[in-house]
C-alpha positions in Angstrom: 20.5 9.9 -8.9 19.1 7.9 -6.0 20.7 10.2 -3.4 19.3 13.3 -5.2 15.8 11.9 -5.4 15.9 10.7 -1.9 17.1 14.1 -0.6 14.0 15.8 -2.2 11.7 13.1 -0.8 13.3 13.5 2.7 12.9 17.3 2.5 9.2 16.8 1.8 8.7 14.2 4.5 10.5 16.3 7.2 8.3 17.9 8.3 5.6 18.6 5.6 4.2 15.1 4.9 4.7 13.9 8.5 2.6 16.8 9.8 0.0 16.5 7.0 -0.6 12.8 7.5 -0.4 12.6 11.3 -2.3 15.9 11.7 -4.8 15.0 9.0 -5.3 11.6 10.4 -5.8 12.9 14.0 -8.2 15.6 12.7 -10.3 13.1 10.8 -10.3 10.7 13.7 -11.6 13.4 16.0 -14.1 14.6 13.4 -15.5 11.1 13.0 -15.6 10.3 16.7 -12.7 7.8 16.3 -14.8 5.7 14.0 -11.9 3.1 13.9 -12.6 2.3 17.6 -16.2 3.0 18.0 -17.4 1.0 14.9 -14.7 -1.7 14.8 -17.3 -4.4 15.2 -19.2 -3.0 12.3 -16.0 -3.2 10.3 -15.7 -6.9 11.0 -19.3 -7.4 9.7 -18.7 -5.2 6.7 -15.9 -7.4 5.3 -18.6 -9.8 4.0 -21.2 -7.2 3.2 -23.7 -8.1 0.5 -24.2 -5.9 -2.6 -27.1 -3.5 -2.6 -30.0 -4.5 -4.8 -30.1 -2.6 -8.1 -27.0 -0.6 -7.2 -24.6 0.5 -10.0 -21.0 -0.6 -9.8 -18.5 -3.0 -11.5 -17.7 -5.3 -8.5 -19.4 -6.8 -5.5 -18.6 -5.1 -2.2 -16.5 -8.1 -1.2 -14.6 -8.0 -4.5 -13.9 -4.2 -4.1 -12.7 -4.9 -0.6 -10.4 -7.7 -1.8 -9.2 -5.4 -4.7 -8.3 -2.7 -2.2 -6.6 -5.2 0.1 -4.8 -6.9 -2.8 -3.5 -3.6 -4.0 -2.4 -2.2 -0.6 -0.8 -5.4 0.7 2.0 -5.3 -1.7 5.8 -5.9 -1.4 5.8 -2.6 0.6 4.6 -4.8 3.5 7.7 -7.0 3.1 10.5 -5.0 1.4 9.2 -1.6 2.4 8.8 -2.4 6.1 12.2 -4.2 6.1 13.8 -1.1 4.6 12.1 1.1 7.3 13.6 -1.0 10.1 17.1 -1.2 8.5 17.2 2.5 7.6 15.2 4.0 10.5 15.8 1.5 13.3 13.4 -0.5 15.6 11.5 2.7 16.4 10.2 2.8 12.9 7.7 0.0 13.8 6.2 2.2 16.5 5.5 5.0 14.0 4.1 2.4 11.5 1.6 1.5 14.3 0.9 5.2 15.1 0.2 6.1 11.5 -1.7 2.8 11.0 -4.1 3.8 13.8 -4.7 7.3 12.4 -4.7 6.1 8.8 -7.9 4.1 9.4 -9.8 7.4 9.6 -8.1 8.6 6.4 -9.0 5.5 4.5 -12.6 5.7 5.9 -12.9 9.2 4.4 -11.4 8.2 1.1 -13.8 5.2 0.7 -16.9 7.2 1.8 -16.2 10.1 -0.6 -15.0 7.8 -3.4 -18.4 6.0 -3.6 -20.5 9.1 -2.9 -19.1 11.2 -5.6 -18.3 8.6 -8.3 -20.1 8.6 -11.6 -21.7 5.3 -12.1 -24.0 4.1 -14.9 -24.7 0.4 -14.5 -21.3 -1.3 -14.5 -19.6 1.6 -16.1 -17.9 3.5 -13.3 -15.7 6.6 -13.1 -14.2 7.0 -9.6 -11.3 8.3 -7.7 -10.3 11.4 -5.6 -10.6 13.6 -8.7 -14.4 13.4 -8.4 -14.6 14.4 -4.8 -11.8 17.1 -5.2 -14.2 18.7 -7.7 -16.4 19.5 -4.7 -13.8 21.8 -3.2 -14.9 25.3 -3.9 -12.9 27.4 -6.3 -9.8 25.2 -6.3 -11.6 21.9 -7.0 -11.0 21.6 -10.8 -7.3 22.5 -10.4 -6.8 20.1 -7.4 -8.6 17.3 -9.3 -6.4 17.7 -12.4 -3.2 18.0 -10.4 -4.1 14.9 -8.4 -5.0 12.9 -11.5 -1.8 13.9 -13.3 0.6 13.1 -10.4 -1.2 9.9 -9.4 -1.3 8.7 -13.0 2.4 9.3 -13.4 3.0 7.6 -10.1 1.0 4.6 -11.0 2.9 4.2 -14.2 6.4 4.9 -12.9 6.4 3.5 -9.4 4.3 0.3 -9.1 5.7 -1.4 -12.2 9.1 -0.9 -10.6 8.7 -1.3 -6.8 6.7 -4.4 -6.9 8.6 -6.5 -9.4 11.9 -5.2 -7.9 11.0 -6.7 -4.6 9.8 -9.9 -6.3 13.1 -10.1 -8.2 15.2 -9.6 -5.0 13.3 -12.3 -3.1 13.4 -14.8 -6.0 17.1 -14.1 -6.5 17.7 -14.8 -2.8 16.1 -18.2 -3.1 17.1 -19.1 -6.7 20.5 -17.4 -7.3 21.6 -18.0 -10.9 24.3 -15.4 -11.6 24.1 -12.6 -14.1 23.2 -12.2 -17.7 24.4 -9.4 -20.1 21.5 -7.4 -21.6 22.2 -4.9 -24.4 22.2 -1.3 -23.1 21.5 -2.4 -19.5 24.6 -4.5 -19.0 24.9 -7.3 -16.4 21.7 -8.0 -14.5 20.6 -10.8 -12.2 19.3 -13.6 -14.4 16.6 -14.8 -11.9 15.3 -11.2 -11.4 15.0 -10.7 -15.2 13.1 -14.0 -15.7 10.9 -13.3 -12.7 10.1 -9.8 -14.1 9.2 -11.3 -17.5 6.9 -13.9 -16.0 5.1 -11.3 -13.8 4.7 -9.0 -16.8 2.9 -11.7 -18.8 0.7 -12.8 -15.8 -0.2 -9.1 -15.1 -1.1 -8.5 -18.8 -3.3 -11.6 -18.8 -5.5 -10.1 -16.1 -5.6 -6.4 -16.6 -6.1 -6.5 -20.4 -9.6 -7.8 -19.7 -10.5 -4.9 -17.4 -11.7 -4.3 -13.8 -14.0 -7.4 -13.5 -11.1 -9.7 -14.3 -9.0 -7.8 -11.7 -11.7 -8.2 -9.1 -12.1 -11.9 -9.7 -8.3 -12.4 -9.4 -8.1 -10.3 -6.2 -11.0 -12.2 -4.6 -9.1 -15.4 -4.9 -5.5 -14.4 -4.3 -5.8 -11.8 -1.5 -7.0 -14.2 1.2 -4.4 -16.7 0.1 -1.4 -14.4 0.4 -2.4 -13.0 3.8 -3.0 -16.5 5.2 0.3 -17.9 4.0 2.3 -14.9 5.3 0.5 -15.1 8.6 1.3 -18.7 9.1 5.0 -18.3 8.3 5.3 -15.2 10.4 3.7 -16.7 13.4 6.2 -19.6 13.2 9.1 -17.2 13.2 7.7 -15.1 16.1 7.0 -18.2 18.2 10.5 -19.6 17.5 12.0 -16.4 18.9 9.4 -15.6 21.5 12.0 -15.1 24.2 13.2 -12.0 22.5 9.7 -10.3 22.3 10.0 -8.3 25.6 13.4 -6.9 24.6 12.3 -6.1 21.0 9.1 -4.3 22.1 11.1 -2.3 24.6 13.6 -1.4 21.9 10.7 -0.4 19.5 9.3 2.1 22.0 12.6 3.5 23.3 14.1 4.0 19.9 10.9 5.7 18.7 11.5 8.6 21.0 15.3 8.6 21.2 16.9 11.8 20.1 20.4 10.5 20.2 20.4 6.7 19.9 23.4 4.5 20.6 22.3 2.4 17.6 22.7 5.3 15.3 19.1 6.1 14.8 17.0 8.9 16.2 13.3 9.8 16.6 13.1 11.8 13.4 14.7 9.0 11.4 12.3 6.5 12.9 9.3 8.7 12.2 10.5 9.5 8.6 10.9 5.8 7.6 8.1 4.5 9.8 5.5 6.9 8.2 7.0 6.6 4.7 6.9 2.9 4.7 3.6 2.9 6.7 2.1 4.9 3.8 3.6 2.4 1.4 2.0 -0.5 3.4 -1.5 0.8 3.9 -1.7 3.5 1.1 -3.9 5.8 3.3 -3.4 9.3 2.0 -2.8 8.3 -1.6 -6.5 8.4 -2.4 -6.5 4.9 -4.1 -9.2 3.7 -1.7 -11.6 6.0 -3.6 -11.0 4.0 -6.8 -11.2 0.5 -5.2 -14.3 1.1 -3.1 -15.9 3.3 -5.7 -16.4 0.3 -7.9 -18.6 -1.5 -5.4 -22.2 -2.3 -6.2 -23.4 -0.4 -3.1 -25.6 2.5 -2.2 -24.2 2.8 1.4 -20.9 4.7 1.5 -20.5 4.1 5.2 -20.3 0.3 4.6 -17.3 0.7 2.2 -15.8 3.1 4.7 -15.9 0.4 7.4 -14.3 -2.1 4.9 -11.5 0.5 4.5 -11.0 0.6 8.2 -10.5 -3.1 8.3 -8.2 -3.0 5.3 -5.8 -0.7 7.2 -6.0 -2.7 10.3 -5.0 -5.9 8.5 -2.2 -4.1 6.6 -0.6 -2.1 9.5 -1.2 -4.4 12.5 -0.9 -7.8 10.9 1.2 -8.1 7.7 3.5 -5.1 8.3 4.0 -6.0 11.9 4.9 -9.6 11.0 7.6 -8.3 8.6 9.1 -6.0 11.2 8.9 -8.4 14.1 10.5 -11.2 12.3 13.6 -9.2 11.3 13.9 -7.6 14.7 13.5 -10.8 16.7 16.0 -12.7 14.6 18.5 -9.8 14.6 18.6 -9.8 10.8 17.9 -6.0 10.7 21.6 -5.2 11.5 23.2 -8.1 9.7 23.3 -6.5 6.2 20.4 -7.8 4.1 17.6 -5.3 3.2 14.4 -5.3 1.2 12.6 -8.6 0.9 16.0 -10.5 1.3 16.0 -9.4 5.0 12.6 -11.0 5.7 13.6 -14.1 3.7 16.7 -14.4 5.9 14.6 -14.0 9.1 12.2 -16.7 7.9 15.1 -19.0 7.1 16.4 -18.7 10.6 13.2 -20.2 12.1 12.3 -22.4 9.1 15.6 -23.4 7.5 15.5 -23.5 3.7 11.6 -23.5 3.6 11.3 -20.0 5.1 13.0 -18.3 2.2 10.6 -20.1 -0.2 7.6 -18.9 1.8 8.8 -15.3 1.5 9.6 -15.6 -2.2 6.1 -17.0 -2.8 4.5 -14.3 -0.7 6.6 -11.6 -2.3 5.3 -12.8 -5.7 1.7 -12.9 -4.5 2.0 -9.5 -2.8 3.6 -7.9 -5.7 1.5 -9.5 -8.4 -1.9 -8.6 -6.8 -0.7 -5.0 -6.1 0.3 -4.7 -9.8 -3.1 -5.7 -11.0 -4.9 -3.5 -8.5 -2.7 -0.4 -9.2 -3.1 -1.0 -13.0 -6.8 -0.1 -12.6 -6.0 2.9 -10.3 -3.6 4.4 -12.9 -6.1 3.7 -15.6 -8.8 5.8 -13.8 -6.3 8.6 -13.2 -5.1 8.9 -16.7 -8.6 8.5 -18.2 -9.7 11.5 -16.3 -7.1 13.6 -18.1 -6.8 11.9 -21.5 -10.1 10.1 -22.0 -10.9 6.4 -22.6 -8.5 6.3 -25.6 -5.6 6.0 -23.3 -6.8 2.8 -21.7 -5.3 0.1 -23.9 -1.9 1.8 -24.6 -1.6 2.4 -20.9 -2.2 -1.3 -20.1 0.5 -2.4 -22.6 3.1 0.2 -21.4 2.4 -0.7 -17.8 3.2 -4.4 -18.4 6.2 -3.7 -20.6 7.8 -1.7 -17.7 7.6 -4.5 -15.3 10.7 -6.5 -16.4 12.8 -3.3 -16.1 11.5 -2.8 -12.6 12.6 -6.3 -11.6 16.3 -5.6 -12.5 16.5 -1.9 -11.4 18.5 -0.9 -8.4 16.4 -1.0 -5.2 17.6 2.4 -3.9 16.6 4.3 -7.0 13.2 2.5 -7.1 12.3 3.3 -3.6 13.6 6.8 -3.6 11.5 7.6 -6.7 8.5 5.9 -5.1 8.9 8.1 -2.0 9.0 11.3 -4.0 5.9 10.5 -6.1 3.9 9.4 -3.1 4.7 12.7 -1.4 3.4 14.7 -4.3 0.2 12.6 -4.5 -0.7 13.1 -0.9 -0.9 16.9 -0.9 -4.1 17.5 -3.1 -5.8 14.4 -1.7 -5.4 15.4 2.0 -6.6 18.9 1.2 -9.8 17.5 -0.2 -10.4 15.1 2.7 -10.0 17.9 5.3 -12.3 20.3 3.4 -15.0 17.6 2.9 -14.6 16.1 6.4 -18.1 17.3 7.4 -19.6 14.9 4.9 -17.4 12.1 6.1 -18.4 12.8 9.8 -22.1 12.6 8.8 -21.5 9.1 7.4 -19.6 8.1 10.5 -22.6 9.0 12.6 -24.9 7.3 10.1 -22.9 4.1 10.5 -23.4 4.4 14.3 -27.1 4.9 14.0 -27.7 2.1 11.6 -25.9 -0.4 13.9 -27.9 0.3 17.0 
């Protein structure tokens, strides 16, 4: 099954999704005057932007920023990036960087349009790409429905599996405890199962109370998880600093190698680099429109700049740490994959303790992504089915988490690739069609800062 699903995802990625994301990102970068460079300083200031007086919204701008950051910095930044390097070679990191640079303009557009076209009445907010896709002439209603359906199914059938799966792999690496026989499912890893059950309960405790509870949790946990991973990663990189020139050369040469002696080529590097790059920063999914659409703000450009910084942190800090640690230590061709590869790399620089750091970070990364994506899926499915779906959705979402923890990683990631491909198409069409509005806010940001 994994091979069949992956084959379809690969067919979509080569070349359709690659062209759509790279081409769309380049187009939006040009249209906005490369807002990610020109207004980078504004982005730094926007991270702690105050809420607008009297503005509708459910969360403060900082909470919406932390919710977006918490949701995007998931185990895709650990397990997904490791899979990209193991499957696509060192060159995959180069394409993660390339897409990360272009993705900043995509996220800027999603955040700007998400808050401009949301429906907000006090703290009651309806937001997401569906509402800006409605602005696309003729095809708008169809695009909005298709997006909401695909994204809703994706939120329910990918995140409760990919995130706990990586948590389970990391926990089992540090705390191996053998297998346990589960009726129907057969033998599963005991540690992974218990980790999945614990994460399910903790996720339920937050999401059952709604978006304000999610924002409060993200506000506390997002800075913690980034800081801890940054410290551990820097220790590993410094410990193997002598390998940095060689690894960086390998990253660049393998990114453009058509016939690599290592068994990888340019298109494999691009395919996995961009696929896992999307997993890492989520630009193109449209989820930024939900996170930033909740902000108590009347300035869409401010949330756009927060989105730029979100992608920068994800693509050039956390994802880079994961890739560099497994490349510098040589773990990438030693056998381990997923979060176990990063745990092995950390252990080589910080014996015994390193694996625990990755396990803790995998838990925090996966947990915060789970609570953030729970709200995303809620908005998508409410658009189609109405508010009555909210509570059943929250329960089903949490009940799936233990199954995700014990599932086979190859099936989990293959299905995630496929659903993400389908989600990107309608969203990117809307961003390109509405790029004139986005460009206007990019200029407005420039004018307001001078």
